DRENPA-3360 file (N, C-alpha, C; in nm, 2 decimals, always signed):
BEGIN
1 = MELRPNRV = +0.09/+0.34/+4.02/+0.09/+0.40/+3.89/-0.04/+0.48/+3.86 ~ -0.03/+0.59/+3.80/-0.15/+0.67/+3.76/-0.18/+0.65/+3.61 ~ -0.30/+0.65/+3.58/-0.34/+0.64/+3.44/-0.28/+0.75/+3.36 ~ -0.21/+0.72/+3.25/-0.15/+0.82/+3.16/-0.26/+0.92/+3.11 ~ -0.24/+1.05/+3.12/-0.34/+1.14/+3.07/-0.35/+1.15/+2.92 ~ -0.46/+1.17/+2.87/-0.48/+1.18/+2.72/-0.48/+1.33/+2.69 ~ -0.37/+1.37/+2.63/-0.35/+1.52/+2.61/-0.45/+1.58/+2.52 ~ -0.48/+1.52/+2.41/-0.58/+1.58/+2.32/-0.72/+1.58/+2.39;
9 = KRKLAAGD = -0.76/+1.47/+2.45/-0.89/+1.47/+2.51/-0.91/+1.58/+2.62 ~ -0.80/+1.59/+2.70/-0.81/+1.69/+2.81/-0.81/+1.84/+2.75 ~ -0.73/+1.86/+2.65/-0.73/+2.00/+2.59/-0.87/+2.03/+2.53 ~ -0.93/+1.94/+2.46/-1.06/+1.96/+2.41/-1.16/+1.98/+2.51 ~ -1.16/+1.90/+2.62/-1.25/+1.92/+2.73/-1.24/+2.05/+2.80 ~ -1.12/+2.11/+2.79/-1.10/+2.24/+2.85/-1.13/+2.36/+2.76 ~ -1.17/+2.32/+2.64/-1.21/+2.43/+2.54/-1.09/+2.48/+2.46 ~ -0.98/+2.41/+2.47/-0.86/+2.45/+2.40/-0.85/+2.39/+2.26;
17 = IAYIAVGM = -0.75/+2.43/+2.18/-0.73/+2.37/+2.05/-0.63/+2.26/+2.06 ~ -0.66/+2.15/+1.99/-0.57/+2.03/+1.99/-0.51/+2.02/+1.84 ~ -0.38/+2.00/+1.84/-0.31/+1.99/+1.71/-0.25/+1.85/+1.70 ~ -0.29/+1.78/+1.59/-0.25/+1.64/+1.56/-0.18/+1.64/+1.43 ~ -0.07/+1.56/+1.42/+0.01/+1.55/+1.30/+0.00/+1.42/+1.24 ~ +0.00/+1.41/+1.11/-0.01/+1.28/+1.04/+0.11/+1.27/+0.94 ~ +0.16/+1.15/+0.92/+0.27/+1.13/+0.83/+0.39/+1.06/+0.88 ~ +0.38/+1.02/+1.01/+0.49/+0.95/+1.08/+0.46/+0.80/+1.08;
25 = TDPDDIDA = +0.55/+0.72/+1.04/+0.53/+0.58/+1.02/+0.63/+0.49/+1.10 ~ +0.72/+0.56/+1.18/+0.82/+0.49/+1.25/+0.84/+0.55/+1.39 ~ +0.87/+0.47/+1.49/+0.89/+0.54/+1.62/+1.00/+0.64/+1.63 ~ +1.10/+0.63/+1.54/+1.21/+0.73/+1.54/+1.15/+0.86/+1.48 ~ +1.06/+0.85/+1.39/+1.00/+0.98/+1.34/+0.92/+1.05/+1.45 ~ +0.85/+0.97/+1.53/+0.78/+1.03/+1.64/+0.87/+1.09/+1.75 ~ +0.98/+1.02/+1.77/+1.08/+1.08/+1.86/+1.14/+1.21/+1.81 ~ +1.17/+1.22/+1.68/+1.22/+1.34/+1.63/+1.12/+1.45/+1.63;
33 = FGPCGFDG = +0.99/+1.42/+1.62/+0.88/+1.52/+1.62/+0.84/+1.56/+1.76 ~ +0.87/+1.47/+1.85/+0.82/+1.49/+1.99/+0.83/+1.63/+2.05 ~ +0.95/+1.69/+2.03/+0.97/+1.83/+2.10/+0.90/+1.94/+2.03 ~ +0.82/+1.92/+1.92/+0.77/+2.03/+1.84/+0.65/+2.09/+1.89 ~ +0.59/+2.04/+2.00/+0.48/+2.11/+2.06/+0.34/+2.07/+2.03 ~ +0.33/+1.97/+1.94/+0.19/+1.92/+1.90/+0.14/+1.84/+2.01 ~ +0.01/+1.81/+2.00/-0.06/+1.73/+2.11/-0.08/+1.59/+2.08 ~ -0.08/+1.55/+1.95/-0.11/+1.41/+1.91/-0.05/+1.37/+1.78;
41 = VWLEGEHG = -0.05/+1.24/+1.76/+0.00/+1.19/+1.64/-0.10/+1.09/+1.58 ~ -0.13/+1.11/+1.45/-0.23/+1.03/+1.38/-0.16/+0.91/+1.32 ~ -0.19/+0.79/+1.35/-0.13/+0.67/+1.30/-0.23/+0.61/+1.20 ~ -0.18/+0.60/+1.08/-0.27/+0.57/+0.97/-0.29/+0.42/+0.94 ~ -0.40/+0.37/+0.99/-0.43/+0.22/+0.97/-0.54/+0.19/+0.87 ~ -0.59/+0.30/+0.81/-0.69/+0.28/+0.70/-0.62/+0.27/+0.57 ~ -0.54/+0.37/+0.54/-0.48/+0.38/+0.41/-0.33/+0.34/+0.42 ~ -0.27/+0.34/+0.54/-0.13/+0.32/+0.56/-0.10/+0.18/+0.62;
49 = AVDAANLG = +0.03/+0.17/+0.66/+0.08/+0.04/+0.69/+0.06/+0.00/+0.84 ~ +0.00/+0.09/+0.92/-0.01/+0.06/+1.06/-0.10/-0.05/+1.09 ~ -0.06/-0.15/+1.17/-0.14/-0.26/+1.21/-0.11/-0.30/+1.35 ~ -0.17/-0.41/+1.40/-0.16/-0.44/+1.54/-0.01/-0.48/+1.58 ~ +0.06/-0.53/+1.48/+0.20/-0.58/+1.51/+0.29/-0.46/+1.55 ~ +0.27/-0.35/+1.48/+0.37/-0.24/+1.50/+0.31/-0.13/+1.59 ~ +0.18/-0.14/+1.63/+0.12/-0.04/+1.72/+0.19/-0.02/+1.85 ~ +0.24/-0.13/+1.91/+0.30/-0.12/+2.04/+0.41/-0.02/+2.04;
57 = NLTRACDI = +0.51/-0.03/+1.95/+0.62/+0.06/+1.95/+0.58/+0.20/+1.90 ~ +0.49/+0.21/+1.81/+0.44/+0.35/+1.77/+0.38/+0.42/+1.89 ~ +0.29/+0.35/+1.96/+0.22/+0.42/+2.07/+0.31/+0.44/+2.18 ~ +0.41/+0.35/+2.20/+0.50/+0.37/+2.31/+0.59/+0.50/+2.29 ~ +0.63/+0.52/+2.16/+0.70/+0.65/+2.13/+0.61/+0.77/+2.16 ~ +0.49/+0.76/+2.13/+0.40/+0.87/+2.16/+0.39/+0.90/+2.31 ~ +0.38/+0.79/+2.39/+0.38/+0.80/+2.53/+0.50/+0.87/+2.59 ~ +0.62/+0.84/+2.53/+0.74/+0.90/+2.58/+0.73/+1.05/+2.58;
65 = WGLTSIVR = +0.67/+1.10/+2.48/+0.66/+1.25/+2.46/+0.53/+1.31/+2.50 ~ +0.44/+1.23/+2.56/+0.32/+1.28/+2.61/+0.22/+1.32/+2.50 ~ +0.24/+1.25/+2.38/+0.16/+1.28/+2.27/+0.04/+1.18/+2.26 ~ -0.07/+1.22/+2.23/-0.19/+1.13/+2.22/-0.18/+1.05/+2.09 ~ -0.17/+0.92/+2.10/-0.17/+0.83/+1.98/-0.31/+0.81/+1.93 ~ -0.34/+0.85/+1.81/-0.48/+0.83/+1.75/-0.47/+0.75/+1.63 ~ -0.53/+0.63/+1.63/-0.52/+0.54/+1.52/-0.65/+0.54/+1.44 ~ -0.63/+0.57/+1.31/-0.75/+0.56/+1.22/-0.75/+0.41/+1.17;
73 = VNANDQGL = -0.86/+0.34/+1.21/-0.88/+0.21/+1.17/-0.95/+0.20/+1.03 ~ -0.97/+0.08/+0.98/-1.03/+0.08/+0.84/-1.17/+0.03/+0.84 ~ -1.23/+0.01/+0.96/-1.37/-0.03/+0.96/-1.43/+0.00/+1.10 ~ -1.56/+0.01/+1.10/-1.64/+0.04/+1.22/-1.67/-0.10/+1.28 ~ -1.57/-0.16/+1.33/-1.58/-0.30/+1.39/-1.54/-0.29/+1.53 ~ -1.63/-0.34/+1.62/-1.61/-0.33/+1.77/-1.48/-0.40/+1.81 ~ -1.45/-0.52/+1.75/-1.33/-0.59/+1.79/-1.21/-0.52/+1.74 ~ -1.21/-0.46/+1.63/-1.10/-0.38/+1.57/-1.07/-0.26/+1.66;
81 = IYRTFDRG = -1.18/-0.19/+1.70/-1.17/-0.07/+1.78/-1.10/-0.10/+1.91 ~ -1.16/-0.20/+1.98/-1.10/-0.23/+2.12/-0.96/-0.30/+2.11 ~ -0.93/-0.37/+2.00/-0.80/-0.43/+1.99/-0.70/-0.32/+1.97 ~ -0.74/-0.21/+1.90/-0.65/-0.10/+1.88/-0.62/-0.03/+2.01 ~ -0.72/-0.01/+2.10/-0.69/+0.04/+2.23/-0.60/-0.06/+2.31 ~ -0.63/-0.19/+2.30/-0.55/-0.29/+2.37/-0.40/-0.29/+2.33 ~ -0.37/-0.24/+2.21/-0.23/-0.23/+2.17/-0.17/-0.10/+2.21 ~ -0.23/-0.02/+2.29/-0.17/+0.10/+2.35/-0.22/+0.23/+2.30;
89 = AQGVCIPH = -0.31/+0.23/+2.20/-0.36/+0.36/+2.15/-0.44/+0.43/+2.26 ~ -0.43/+0.57/+2.25/-0.51/+0.65/+2.34/-0.64/+0.70/+2.27 ~ -0.64/+0.69/+2.14/-0.75/+0.74/+2.06/-0.77/+0.65/+1.94 ~ -0.90/+0.64/+1.89/-0.93/+0.57/+1.77/-1.02/+0.65/+1.69 ~ -0.99/+0.66/+1.56/-1.07/+0.73/+1.46/-1.14/+0.63/+1.37 ~ -1.27/+0.65/+1.35/-1.34/+0.55/+1.27/-1.40/+0.62/+1.14 ~ -1.37/+0.56/+1.03/-1.42/+0.63/+0.90/-1.56/+0.60/+0.87 ~ -1.62/+0.68/+0.78/-1.75/+0.66/+0.72/-1.86/+0.62/+0.82;
97 = VNTAAEAQ = -1.87/+0.71/+0.92/-1.98/+0.69/+1.02/-2.10/+0.77/+0.96 ~ -2.21/+0.71/+0.92/-2.31/+0.77/+0.85/-2.45/+0.78/+0.92 ~ -2.46/+0.70/+1.03/-2.59/+0.70/+1.10/-2.57/+0.70/+1.25 ~ -2.67/+0.73/+1.32/-2.66/+0.73/+1.47/-2.63/+0.59/+1.52 ~ -2.68/+0.49/+1.46/-2.65/+0.35/+1.50/-2.51/+0.32/+1.48 ~ -2.45/+0.36/+1.37/-2.31/+0.34/+1.34/-2.22/+0.42/+1.44 ~ -2.26/+0.54/+1.48/-2.19/+0.61/+1.59/-2.20/+0.54/+1.72 ~ -2.32/+0.49/+1.75/-2.33/+0.41/+1.88/-2.24/+0.29/+1.88;
105 = NVVAGGKF = -2.22/+0.23/+1.76/-2.13/+0.11/+1.75/-1.99/+0.15/+1.79 ~ -1.95/+0.27/+1.75/-1.82/+0.32/+1.79/-1.80/+0.32/+1.94 ~ -1.90/+0.38/+2.01/-1.90/+0.39/+2.15/-1.90/+0.25/+2.21 ~ -1.98/+0.16/+2.16/-1.99/+0.02/+2.21/-1.85/-0.05/+2.21 ~ -1.78/-0.03/+2.10/-1.65/-0.09/+2.09/-1.54/-0.02/+2.16 ~ -1.55/+0.11/+2.19/-1.44/+0.19/+2.24/-1.45/+0.21/+2.39 ~ -1.56/+0.18/+2.46/-1.58/+0.21/+2.60/-1.61/+0.08/+2.68 ~ -1.55/+0.07/+2.80/-1.59/-0.04/+2.89/-1.73/-0.02/+2.94;
113 = APLGQRGL = -1.79/-0.12/+2.99/-1.92/-0.11/+3.06/-1.90/-0.02/+3.18 ~ -2.01/+0.06/+3.21/-2.14/+0.05/+3.15/-2.17/+0.13/+3.03 ~ -2.07/+0.21/+2.98/-2.09/+0.29/+2.86/-2.09/+0.21/+2.73 ~ -2.01/+0.11/+2.73/-2.00/+0.03/+2.61/-1.98/-0.12/+2.64 ~ -1.92/-0.19/+2.55/-1.90/-0.33/+2.57/-1.76/-0.37/+2.52 ~ -1.66/-0.28/+2.54/-1.52/-0.32/+2.51/-1.48/-0.44/+2.59 ~ -1.41/-0.53/+2.52/-1.36/-0.65/+2.59/-1.26/-0.62/+2.70 ~ -1.27/-0.69/+2.81/-1.19/-0.66/+2.93/-1.05/-0.71/+2.91;
121 = FTSRQGYG = -0.96/-0.62/+2.88/-0.82/-0.65/+2.87/-0.74/-0.52/+2.91 ~ -0.63/-0.54/+2.98/-0.55/-0.43/+3.03/-0.44/-0.40/+2.93 ~ -0.44/-0.30/+2.85/-0.33/-0.26/+2.76/-0.22/-0.20/+2.84 ~ -0.11/-0.17/+2.77/+0.00/-0.10/+2.84/-0.04/+0.02/+2.92 ~ -0.15/+0.09/+2.87/-0.20/+0.21/+2.94/-0.24/+0.18/+3.08 ~ -0.28/+0.05/+3.10/-0.33/+0.01/+3.23/-0.24/-0.06/+3.32 ~ -0.12/-0.09/+3.28/-0.03/-0.17/+3.36/+0.00/-0.10/+3.49 ~ -0.02/-0.16/+3.60/+0.00/-0.10/+3.73/-0.10/+0.00/+3.78;
129 = VEDYFAKA = -0.20/+0.02/+3.70/-0.30/+0.12/+3.74/-0.42/+0.05/+3.82 ~ -0.44/+0.10/+3.94/-0.54/+0.04/+4.02/-0.68/+0.08/+3.96 ~ -0.77/-0.02/+3.95/-0.90/+0.01/+3.90/-0.90/+0.06/+3.76 ~ -0.82/+0.01/+3.68/-0.80/+0.05/+3.54/-0.94/+0.05/+3.46 ~ -1.01/-0.06/+3.48/-1.14/-0.07/+3.41/-1.24/+0.04/+3.45 ~ -1.23/+0.09/+3.57/-1.32/+0.19/+3.61/-1.27/+0.33/+3.57 ~ -1.15/+0.34/+3.53/-1.09/+0.48/+3.50/-1.06/+0.50/+3.35 ~ -1.05/+0.39/+3.28/-1.00/+0.40/+3.14/-1.09/+0.48/+3.05;
137 = NDETLLMM = -1.22/+0.47/+3.06/-1.31/+0.55/+2.98/-1.28/+0.70/+2.98 ~ -1.23/+0.75/+3.09/-1.20/+0.89/+3.10/-1.09/+0.94/+3.02 ~ -1.00/+0.84/+2.98/-0.88/+0.88/+2.90/-0.87/+0.82/+2.77 ~ -0.98/+0.76/+2.72/-0.98/+0.71/+2.58/-1.06/+0.80/+2.49 ~ -1.00/+0.84/+2.38/-1.07/+0.93/+2.29/-1.13/+0.86/+2.17 ~ -1.25/+0.90/+2.14/-1.32/+0.85/+2.02/-1.35/+0.96/+1.92 ~ -1.30/+0.94/+1.80/-1.32/+1.04/+1.69/-1.39/+0.96/+1.58 ~ -1.48/+1.03/+1.51/-1.55/+0.97/+1.40/-1.55/+1.07/+1.28;
145 = LIEDIVAV = -1.54/+1.01/+1.16/-1.53/+1.09/+1.04/-1.67/+1.12/+0.98 ~ -1.69/+1.24/+0.95/-1.81/+1.28/+0.87/-1.75/+1.30/+0.73 ~ -1.76/+1.20/+0.64/-1.70/+1.21/+0.51/-1.78/+1.16/+0.40 ~ -1.91/+1.15/+0.42/-2.01/+1.11/+0.32/-2.13/+1.21/+0.33 ~ -2.18/+1.25/+0.22/-2.29/+1.34/+0.22/-2.41/+1.29/+0.29 ~ -2.43/+1.15/+0.29/-2.54/+1.09/+0.37/-2.52/+1.12/+0.52 ~ -2.40/+1.13/+0.57/-2.38/+1.16/+0.71/-2.42/+1.30/+0.74 ~ -2.40/+1.39/+0.65/-2.44/+1.53/+0.67/-2.60/+1.53/+0.68;
153 = GNLDEILA = -2.66/+1.45/+0.60/-2.81/+1.45/+0.61/-2.86/+1.39/+0.74 ~ -2.78/+1.30/+0.80/-2.82/+1.24/+0.93/-2.75/+1.30/+1.05 ~ -2.69/+1.42/+1.03/-2.60/+1.48/+1.13/-2.67/+1.50/+1.26 ~ -2.79/+1.55/+1.26/-2.85/+1.58/+1.39/-2.86/+1.46/+1.48 ~ -2.90/+1.34/+1.42/-2.91/+1.22/+1.49/-2.77/+1.17/+1.54 ~ -2.67/+1.18/+1.45/-2.54/+1.14/+1.49/-2.48/+1.22/+1.60 ~ -2.51/+1.35/+1.60/-2.46/+1.44/+1.71/-2.52/+1.41/+1.84 ~ -2.63/+1.35/+1.84/-2.70/+1.32/+1.97/-2.64/+1.20/+2.04;
161 = VDHIDVFF = -2.54/+1.13/+1.98/-2.48/+1.01/+2.04/-2.37/+1.06/+2.13 ~ -2.38/+1.02/+2.26/-2.28/+1.06/+2.36/-2.15/+0.99/+2.35 ~ -2.05/+1.05/+2.41/-1.92/+0.99/+2.43/-1.83/+0.99/+2.31 ~ -1.87/+1.06/+2.20/-1.78/+1.08/+2.09/-1.71/+1.21/+2.11 ~ -1.58/+1.21/+2.11/-1.51/+1.33/+2.15/-1.49/+1.43/+2.04 ~ -1.48/+1.38/+1.91/-1.46/+1.47/+1.80/-1.54/+1.42/+1.68 ~ -1.61/+1.51/+1.62/-1.68/+1.49/+1.49/-1.60/+1.56/+1.38 ~ -1.52/+1.48/+1.31/-1.42/+1.53/+1.22/-1.47/+1.53/+1.08;
169 = VAPNDLAA = -1.47/+1.65/+1.01/-1.52/+1.66/+0.88/-1.40/+1.64/+0.78 ~ -1.41/+1.54/+0.70/-1.30/+1.50/+0.61/-1.33/+1.55/+0.47 ~ -1.26/+1.66/+0.43/-1.30/+1.73/+0.30/-1.29/+1.65/+0.18 ~ -1.18/+1.57/+0.16/-1.17/+1.50/+0.03/-1.27/+1.40/+0.00 ~ -1.30/+1.31/+0.10/-1.40/+1.21/+0.08/-1.54/+1.27/+0.07 ~ -1.56/+1.38/+0.15/-1.69/+1.44/+0.14/-1.71/+1.50/+0.00 ~ -1.61/+1.56/-0.05/-1.62/+1.62/-0.19/-1.65/+1.51/-0.29 ~ -1.58/+1.39/-0.28/-1.61/+1.28/-0.37/-1.75/+1.23/-0.36;
177 = SMGHIGHI = -1.80/+1.23/-0.24/-1.94/+1.18/-0.22/-2.04/+1.27/-0.27 ~ -2.00/+1.40/-0.30/-2.09/+1.50/-0.35/-2.08/+1.51/-0.50 ~ -1.99/+1.43/-0.56/-1.97/+1.43/-0.71/-1.86/+1.53/-0.75 ~ -1.78/+1.57/-0.66/-1.67/+1.67/-0.69/-1.54/+1.61/-0.65 ~ -1.51/+1.49/-0.69/-1.38/+1.43/-0.65/-1.26/+1.51/-0.69 ~ -1.17/+1.53/-0.60/-1.05/+1.61/-0.62/-1.07/+1.76/-0.63 ~ -1.19/+1.80/-0.59/-1.22/+1.95/-0.60/-1.28/+2.00/-0.47 ~ -1.21/+1.99/-0.36/-1.26/+2.04/-0.23/-1.28/+2.19/-0.23;
185 = EHPEVQRT = -1.22/+2.26/-0.33/-1.24/+2.41/-0.34/-1.38/+2.44/-0.40 ~ -1.45/+2.35/-0.45/-1.58/+2.38/-0.52/-1.67/+2.45/-0.42 ~ -1.74/+2.55/-0.46/-1.82/+2.63/-0.37/-1.93/+2.54/-0.29 ~ -1.99/+2.45/-0.36/-2.08/+2.36/-0.29/-2.02/+2.28/-0.18 ~ -1.90/+2.23/-0.21/-1.82/+2.15/-0.11/-1.79/+2.24/+0.01 ~ -1.73/+2.36/-0.02/-1.69/+2.45/+0.08/-1.81/+2.49/+0.17 ~ -1.92/+2.52/+0.11/-2.04/+2.56/+0.18/-2.08/+2.44/+0.27 ~ -2.08/+2.32/+0.22/-2.12/+2.20/+0.30/-2.03/+2.18/+0.42;
193 = INETLARI = -1.90/+2.20/+0.40/-1.80/+2.18/+0.50/-1.82/+2.28/+0.61 ~ -1.84/+2.41/+0.57/-1.85/+2.52/+0.67/-1.98/+2.50/+0.75 ~ -2.09/+2.47/+0.68/-2.22/+2.45/+0.75/-2.22/+2.33/+0.84 ~ -2.15/+2.22/+0.80/-2.14/+2.10/+0.89/-2.06/+2.13/+1.01 ~ -1.95/+2.20/+1.00/-1.87/+2.24/+1.11/-1.95/+2.33/+1.21 ~ -2.02/+2.42/+1.15/-2.11/+2.51/+1.24/-2.22/+2.43/+1.31 ~ -2.28/+2.33/+1.24/-2.38/+2.25/+1.30/-2.33/+2.17/+1.42 ~ -2.21/+2.12/+1.40/-2.15/+2.04/+1.51/-2.13/+2.12/+1.63;
201 = QAAGRVAG = -2.08/+2.24/+1.61/-2.05/+2.33/+1.73/-2.19/+2.38/+1.79 ~ -2.29/+2.41/+1.70/-2.42/+2.45/+1.76/-2.48/+2.35/+1.84 ~ -2.44/+2.22/+1.82/-2.50/+2.11/+1.90/-2.41/+2.09/+2.03 ~ -2.31/+2.18/+2.05/-2.23/+2.17/+2.17/-2.13/+2.06/+2.16 ~ -2.09/+2.01/+2.04/-1.99/+1.91/+2.02/-1.87/+1.97/+1.96 ~ -1.76/+1.89/+1.96/-1.63/+1.94/+1.91/-1.61/+1.90/+1.77 ~ -1.58/+2.01/+1.69/-1.56/+1.99/+1.54/-1.42/+1.98/+1.51 ~ -1.38/+1.90/+1.42/-1.24/+1.89/+1.37/-1.24/+1.88/+1.22;
209 = TTADNSTI = -1.12/+1.92/+1.17/-1.10/+1.91/+1.02/-0.95/+1.92/+0.99 ~ -0.92/+1.90/+0.87/-0.78/+1.92/+0.83/-0.76/+2.06/+0.80 ~ -0.63/+2.11/+0.82/-0.60/+2.25/+0.79/-0.45/+2.25/+0.76 ~ -0.41/+2.34/+0.67/-0.27/+2.37/+0.65/-0.23/+2.51/+0.70 ~ -0.11/+2.55/+0.67/-0.07/+2.68/+0.72/-0.15/+2.80/+0.66 ~ -0.22/+2.78/+0.55/-0.29/+2.88/+0.48/-0.44/+2.89/+0.53 ~ -0.49/+2.78/+0.59/-0.63/+2.78/+0.63/-0.66/+2.77/+0.78 ~ -0.56/+2.74/+0.86/-0.59/+2.71/+1.00/-0.64/+2.84/+1.07;
217 = ERYVKAGV = -0.59/+2.96/+1.04/-0.65/+3.08/+1.10/-0.80/+3.09/+1.08 ~ -0.84/+3.07/+0.95/-0.98/+3.08/+0.92/-1.06/+2.98/+1.00 ~ -1.02/+2.86/+1.01/-1.09/+2.76/+1.08/-1.10/+2.78/+1.23 ~ -0.98/+2.83/+1.29/-0.98/+2.86/+1.43/-1.09/+2.97/+1.46 ~ -1.09/+3.08/+1.37/-1.18/+3.18/+1.39/-1.33/+3.14/+1.38 ~ -1.35/+3.02/+1.30/-1.48/+2.97/+1.29/-1.52/+2.88/+1.40 ~ -1.43/+2.86/+1.50/-1.46/+2.78/+1.62/-1.41/+2.64/+1.62 ~ -1.35/+2.59/+1.51/-1.30/+2.45/+1.51/-1.18/+2.44/+1.61;
225 = RCFLAGTG = -1.18/+2.32/+1.68/-1.08/+2.31/+1.79/-0.99/+2.19/+1.77 ~ -1.01/+2.10/+1.68/-0.93/+1.99/+1.66/-0.88/+1.98/+1.51 ~ -0.75/+1.98/+1.50/-0.69/+2.00/+1.37/-0.59/+1.89/+1.33 ~ -0.60/+1.84/+1.21/-0.50/+1.75/+1.16/-0.42/+1.81/+1.05 ~ -0.28/+1.80/+1.07/-0.19/+1.86/+0.97/-0.10/+1.76/+0.92 ~ -0.07/+1.76/+0.79/+0.02/+1.67/+0.73/+0.16/+1.71/+0.73 ~ +0.25/+1.63/+0.78/+0.39/+1.67/+0.79/+0.46/+1.67/+0.65 ~ +0.40/+1.59/+0.56/+0.46/+1.59/+0.42/+0.46/+1.72/+0.35;
233 = AWIAEGAA = +0.36/+1.80/+0.37/+0.35/+1.93/+0.31/+0.46/+2.03/+0.36 ~ +0.49/+2.01/+0.49/+0.59/+2.10/+0.55/+0.73/+2.06/+0.50 ~ +0.75/+1.93/+0.48/+0.88/+1.88/+0.43/+0.90/+1.93/+0.28 ~ +0.79/+1.91/+0.20/+0.80/+1.96/+0.06/+0.82/+2.11/+0.05 ~ +0.75/+2.18/+0.13/+0.77/+2.33/+0.13/+0.91/+2.37/+0.17 ~ +0.96/+2.30/+0.28/+1.09/+2.34/+0.33/+1.20/+2.30/+0.23 ~ +1.18/+2.18/+0.16/+1.28/+2.14/+0.06/+1.28/+2.23/-0.06 ~ +1.16/+2.27/-0.10/+1.15/+2.36/-0.22/+1.22/+2.49/-0.19;
241 = DYIRRGQN = +1.19/+2.54/-0.07/+1.25/+2.67/-0.03/+1.40/+2.66/-0.02 ~ +1.45/+2.55/+0.03/+1.60/+2.53/+0.04/+1.66/+2.53/-0.09 ~ +1.61/+2.46/-0.19/+1.66/+2.45/-0.32/+1.65/+2.59/-0.39 ~ +1.54/+2.66/-0.37/+1.52/+2.79/-0.43/+1.63/+2.89/-0.38 ~ +1.65/+2.88/-0.25/+1.76/+2.97/-0.20/+1.89/+2.94/-0.25 ~ +1.92/+2.81/-0.27/+2.05/+2.78/-0.33/+2.06/+2.82/-0.47 ~ +1.96/+2.80/-0.55/+1.96/+2.85/-0.69/+1.97/+3.00/-0.70 ~ +1.90/+3.07/-0.62/+1.90/+3.21/-0.62/+2.04/+3.27/-0.59;
249 = ACS = +2.12/+3.19/-0.50/+2.25/+3.24/-0.47/+2.35/+3.22/-0.58 ~ +2.31/+3.13/-0.68/+2.40/+3.10/-0.79/+2.38/+3.21/-0.90 ~ +2.27/+3.28/-0.90/+2.24/+3.37/-1.01/+2.29/+3.51/-0.98;
% end
C-alpha cells in the first residue's frame, strides 16, 4: 500500500489554487459532492457536530473521492490535534493562533518526530503503508487561523514557524476582535484583511481565506491560493432562483 496523497497539500506545494467546501455533515453529503471538482472538505468540529465518533465515516467518504478531509478542532491542544489525525483526517485547522509559541504547539501536535511529538499511532491513512511514521508528515496538512487582531500584531513571528501549510485569515472573527462585529465590509477590517494576506505571501507562505462567487476573482488576483466556500450559500441562491423562475412563469 502507498500512503494516500493529500490533494490540497500537494496542490498548494505546486503553487496551484486549492478549493475547500464547508457545510457537509454526513458521508452521503460528501458522496454527492464528490464529483464536483473541489479539492477538500472542511469538517466543522469547533462550531459544528463533528467529533471523534463520526470522523471515521466522514473522512472515509472524503478518501473515496480523493478529497482532503480538513477538520477544524475547537482548541489548540496537542492531544486533540493528533487524535483528529488518528481518526483519519488528512488536515487539521486550529482556531485563534495568536503567537509563535501557539503556532509551534500546532506543529508539535500535528507532526511525528523529529518535527513534532505526535503520539505514535497508525490511523486508517497508514494501514498497510510501510514506514508510515517516516512518511506521514509529508501528507498531513496543518492550517491555522488568523482571526484575532493580536495575531496580526504578532504576524511576523507566527509566519516564521515552519511546517504550517496555510495561514488562513478568518474575516468574521477578525472583524469582531477589531470592534466591528458583523461588519466585515468596514474599511478598517477590509484593509487589515488585505494587508494581512499580502504579508503572509510576502513571507513566502500560503495565504487562505473565505470567498464566495462575488469575491473569489479578486482574491485570486491578489495571490491567495487556499479558499473556503460555504455550500449553504449556493443552495440558498439556487433555491431562490428556482422559486423566482416559477413565479415569473405565472405572471
